[in-house]
FIVOVEX-483823 format. One record per residue (C-alpha): residue number from 1; x, y, z; residue in one letter. Coordinates in Angstrom, 3 decimals. Each point is the difference from the previous one (the first is absolute). Layout:
<atoms>
ATOM  pos        c1        c2        c3  code
ATOM  NUM         X         Y         Z     a
...
</atoms>
This chain:
<atoms>
ATOM  pos        c1        c2        c3  code
ATOM    1   119.291   100.456   104.478     m
ATOM    2    -0.990     3.749     2.122     s
ATOM    3    -1.386    -0.461     3.663     v
ATOM    4    -3.264     2.438    -1.026     k
ATOM    5    -0.551    -3.084    -3.116     y
ATOM    6     0.931    -2.725     2.223     e
ATOM    7    -2.838     0.833     2.818     i
ATOM    8    -2.017     1.042    -3.052     m
ATOM    9     0.129    -4.281    -1.447     n
ATOM   10    -0.294    -0.772     3.915     v
ATOM   11    -3.473     1.500     0.440     a
ATOM   12    -1.257    -1.196    -3.954     i
ATOM   13     0.913    -3.684     1.501     r
ATOM   14    -1.640     0.134     3.018     l
ATOM   15    -3.004     2.648    -1.243     f
ATOM   16    -1.365    -2.585    -3.023     a
ATOM   17     0.701    -2.827     3.134     q
ATOM   18    -1.957     1.014     2.865     k
ATOM   19    -1.462     3.203    -0.701     g
ATOM   20     0.875     3.436     0.448     y
ATOM   21    -1.756     0.544     3.448     m
ATOM   22     1.768    -3.134     1.201     a
ATOM   23     3.327     0.815    -0.734     s
ATOM   24     1.919     2.027     2.214     s
ATOM   25     2.756     2.441    -0.257     t
ATOM   26     2.750    -1.621     2.765     r
ATOM   27    -0.719    -3.788    -2.470     e
ATOM   28     0.792     2.176    -3.157     i
ATOM   29     3.417     1.469     1.909     a
ATOM   30     0.850    -3.441     1.052     l
ATOM   31    -0.642    -1.578    -2.692     m
ATOM   32     1.732     3.037    -2.104     a
ATOM   33     2.544    -1.098     2.317     g
ATOM   34    -0.170     4.586     0.662     v
ATOM   35    -0.271     1.661     3.660     n
ATOM   36    -3.852     1.356     0.313     l
ATOM   37     1.463     3.480    -0.633     s
ATOM   38     0.468    -0.374    -2.767     m
ATOM   39    -2.912    -0.630    -2.037     i
ATOM   40    -1.213     2.825     2.117     n
ATOM   41     2.839     2.096    -1.665     y
ATOM   42    -1.395    -0.849    -3.310     y
ATOM   43    -3.669    -0.425    -0.415     f
ATOM   44    -0.544     1.126     3.728     s
ATOM   45    -2.927    -1.997    -0.116     s
ATOM   46    -1.408    -3.883    -0.841     k
ATOM   47    -2.831     1.840    -1.978     e
ATOM   48     3.024     2.320    -2.199     k
ATOM   49     1.399    -2.838    -0.116     l
ATOM   50    -2.408    -1.443    -1.761     l
ATOM   51    -1.010     3.175    -2.078     e
ATOM   52     3.384    -0.995    -1.207     n
ATOM   53    -0.727    -3.238    -0.651     i
ATOM   54    -2.850     1.268    -2.392     v
ATOM   55     1.012     3.505    -1.634     a
ATOM   56     3.797    -2.423    -1.490     s
ATOM   57    -2.482    -2.956    -0.961     n
ATOM   58    -2.228     2.215    -1.630     t
ATOM   59     1.472     2.426    -1.379     s
ATOM   60     2.673    -2.379    -1.700     e
ATOM   61    -2.803    -2.073    -1.707     l
ATOM   62    -1.981     3.371    -1.224     i
ATOM   63     3.494     1.045    -1.515     e
ATOM   64     0.124    -3.519    -1.783     k
ATOM   65    -3.069     0.129    -1.827     i
ATOM   66     1.080     2.977    -1.103     k
ATOM   67     2.512    -0.883    -2.083     d
ATOM   68    -2.272    -2.105    -1.597     v
ATOM   69    -2.497     2.630    -1.118     v
ATOM   70     3.503     1.602    -1.399     e
ATOM   71     1.178    -3.053    -1.932     l
ATOM   72    -0.196     0.139    -4.205     d
ATOM   73    -2.124    -3.599     0.290     i
ATOM   74    -3.195    -0.416    -1.042     s
ATOM   75    -3.015     0.377     1.548     e
ATOM   76     0.149    -4.043     1.139     l
ATOM   77     3.593    -0.412     1.020     e
ATOM   78    -0.802     3.104     2.376     k
ATOM   79    -2.954    -2.493     1.586     i
ATOM   80     2.687    -2.829     0.247     h
ATOM   81     2.440     2.351     1.547     s
ATOM   82    -2.535     1.055     2.698     l
ATOM   83    -0.956    -3.431     0.672     i
ATOM   84     3.383    -1.290     0.042     e
ATOM   85     1.070     3.350     2.416     i
ATOM   86    -3.208    -1.261     2.096     y
ATOM   87     0.826    -3.682     0.649     a
ATOM   88     3.410     0.132     0.264     f
ATOM   89    -0.237     3.151     2.634     y
ATOM   90    -2.910    -1.275     1.829     i
ATOM   91     1.074    -4.223     0.269     l
ATOM   92     3.477     1.135    -0.523     g
ATOM   93    -0.395     2.627     3.264     n
ATOM   94    -2.556    -2.341     2.193     d
ATOM   95     0.778     0.858     3.387     e
ATOM   96    -0.157     4.325    -1.136     v
ATOM   97    -3.136    -1.144    -2.253     s
ATOM   98    -1.764    -1.198     3.281     r
ATOM   99     0.471     2.754     1.882     i
ATOM  100    -1.045     2.099    -2.776     l
ATOM  101    -3.365    -1.746    -0.473     f
ATOM  102    -0.208    -0.351     4.187     q
ATOM  103     0.198     4.129     0.099     e
ATOM  104    -2.430     0.534    -3.371     q
ATOM  105    -2.548    -2.069     2.344     l
ATOM  106     0.033     1.156     3.465     m
ATOM  107     2.918     3.305     0.217     s
ATOM  108    -1.139     2.471     1.820     s
ATOM  109     3.357     2.164    -0.915     y
ATOM  110    -1.374     2.748    -2.032     v
ATOM  111     4.036     0.320    -1.446     k
ATOM  112     0.217    -3.781    -1.306     n
ATOM  113    -4.154    -0.420    -1.242     i
ATOM  114     1.119     3.950    -2.082     k
ATOM  115     2.968    -2.539    -1.354     a
ATOM  116    -2.442    -3.090    -0.833     l
ATOM  117    -2.538     2.531    -1.624     q
ATOM  118     3.015     1.171    -2.529     n
ATOM  119     1.401    -3.159    -0.766     l
ATOM  120    -3.391    -1.501    -1.424     d
ATOM  121    -1.065     3.438    -1.177     d
ATOM  122     3.389     0.054    -1.860     a
ATOM  123    -0.704    -4.141    -1.279     n
ATOM  124    -4.202     1.364    -0.939     r
ATOM  125     2.067     2.974    -1.853     k
ATOM  126     2.157    -1.661    -1.674     y
ATOM  127    -1.497    -2.540    -0.825     f
ATOM  128    -3.356     1.523    -1.617     t
ATOM  129     2.423     2.058    -1.920     k
ATOM  130     1.563    -2.417    -1.634     i
ATOM  131    -2.697    -2.167    -0.845     i
ATOM  132    -1.859     3.004    -0.888     d
ATOM  133     2.550    -0.079    -3.029     s
ATOM  134    -0.119    -2.589    -1.147     g
ATOM  135    -3.983     0.549    -0.717     k
ATOM  136     1.273     2.679    -1.765     q
ATOM  137     1.783    -1.825    -2.138     k
ATOM  138    -2.490    -2.966    -0.508     l
ATOM  139     2.416    -2.270     1.767     i
ATOM  140    -2.118    -0.434     2.457     f
ATOM  141    -3.293    -1.109     0.779     a
ATOM  142    -2.361     3.515     0.251     s
ATOM  143    -2.457    -1.955     2.924     h
ATOM  144     3.580    -0.148     2.477     v
ATOM  145    -0.781     1.136     3.161     d
ATOM  146     3.301     1.313     1.352     p
ATOM  147    -0.799    -0.271     3.316     g
ATOM  148    -0.694    -3.528     0.391     f
ATOM  149     2.730    -1.808    -1.714     l
ATOM  150     2.102     2.086     2.472     y
ATOM  151    -2.222    -1.007     2.700     l
ATOM  152     0.316    -3.870    -1.548     s
ATOM  153     3.709     0.159    -0.588     i
ATOM  154     0.623     1.126     3.490     i
ATOM  155    -2.781    -1.794     1.863     g
ATOM  156     1.607    -3.576    -1.775     t
ATOM  157     3.126     1.095     1.219     v
ATOM  158    -0.369     0.531     3.493     q
ATOM  159    -2.606    -3.138    -0.380     q
ATOM  160     2.540    -1.939    -1.030     y
ATOM  161     2.310     1.168     3.303     l
ATOM  162    -2.389    -0.174     2.279     i
ATOM  163    -0.576    -4.218    -0.969     r
ATOM  164     3.220    -0.901    -0.342     t
ATOM  165     1.136     0.886     2.584     r
ATOM  166    -2.299    -1.310     2.541     s
ATOM  167    -0.056    -3.336    -2.303     d
ATOM  168     3.783    -0.186     0.542     h
ATOM  169     0.855     1.050     3.113     k
ATOM  170    -3.387    -2.350     1.491     a
ATOM  171     2.537    -3.066    -2.050     v
ATOM  172     3.638     0.894     0.993     s
ATOM  173    -0.834     2.204     3.406     g
ATOM  174     2.165     2.712    -1.928     n
ATOM  175     0.192     2.982    -3.121     q
ATOM  176     2.668     0.040    -2.631     t
ATOM  177     0.328     2.168    -2.831     a
ATOM  178    -2.172    -0.104    -2.821     y
ATOM  179     2.603    -1.550    -3.224     s
ATOM  180    -0.401     2.126    -3.149     e
ATOM  181    -1.504    -2.869    -1.829     a
ATOM  182    -2.784    -0.134     2.674     e
ATOM  183    -0.464     3.897    -0.303     i
ATOM  184     0.389    -0.316    -4.147     n
ATOM  185    -2.673    -2.418     0.459     e
ATOM  186    -2.223     2.771     1.143     v
ATOM  187     0.462     2.073    -2.288     v
ATOM  188     0.435    -1.932    -3.421     a
ATOM  189    -3.913    -0.724     0.863     y
ATOM  190    -0.624     3.717     0.828     l
ATOM  191     1.111     0.626    -2.661     k
ATOM  192    -2.177    -2.158    -2.314     k
ATOM  193    -2.537     0.479     2.228     l
ATOM  194    -0.010     4.239    -0.828     c
ATOM  195     0.234    -1.433    -4.140     d
ATOM  196    -2.677    -1.692     0.096     g
ATOM  197    -1.424     3.557     1.364     i
ATOM  198     1.593     2.773    -1.778     l
ATOM  199     0.225    -1.666    -3.260     l
ATOM  200    -3.564    -1.327    -0.266     a
ATOM  201    -2.226     0.741    -2.885     r
</atoms>
């Protein structure tokens, strides 16, 4: 792993655990085993380091979503694929997810706000495109509101992350990665939820 990515990975752990404001570049350098000047060399500042984390992760997720839209599968299968992407990305990268959630709520950095807005806009645009296509083909119920359904999916995954993480930490005193089985349980629930709404007549 390169020095740059090691610094980013350490920063992600610290920002997720302590919060951006409570984490120092000196602490990041110490945990990454690098000289403080290396952070300045690659990122110039802690703010730019955070911007890199947000930008790289939001752009990666947008590309995954765009790829689903282009697949030669049914609209329902596309929605199922998006659910899998959302659940596995958010729960499989829970430290990054917590940083993105924190930035959504509290960020004062224009570039981060713009990157997160671009991600949200892309999510809503592609999700709505799939739903509208399904309606036109009479696959999905005409009354379905894409915006509310999208929020239901994202909100459920976010709340699962918040609740299970806090509950687990209260019991064990630490946090572990979600298992594939745990994430698939969330995916299965959301698919059933969406099927019930999308296919209702």
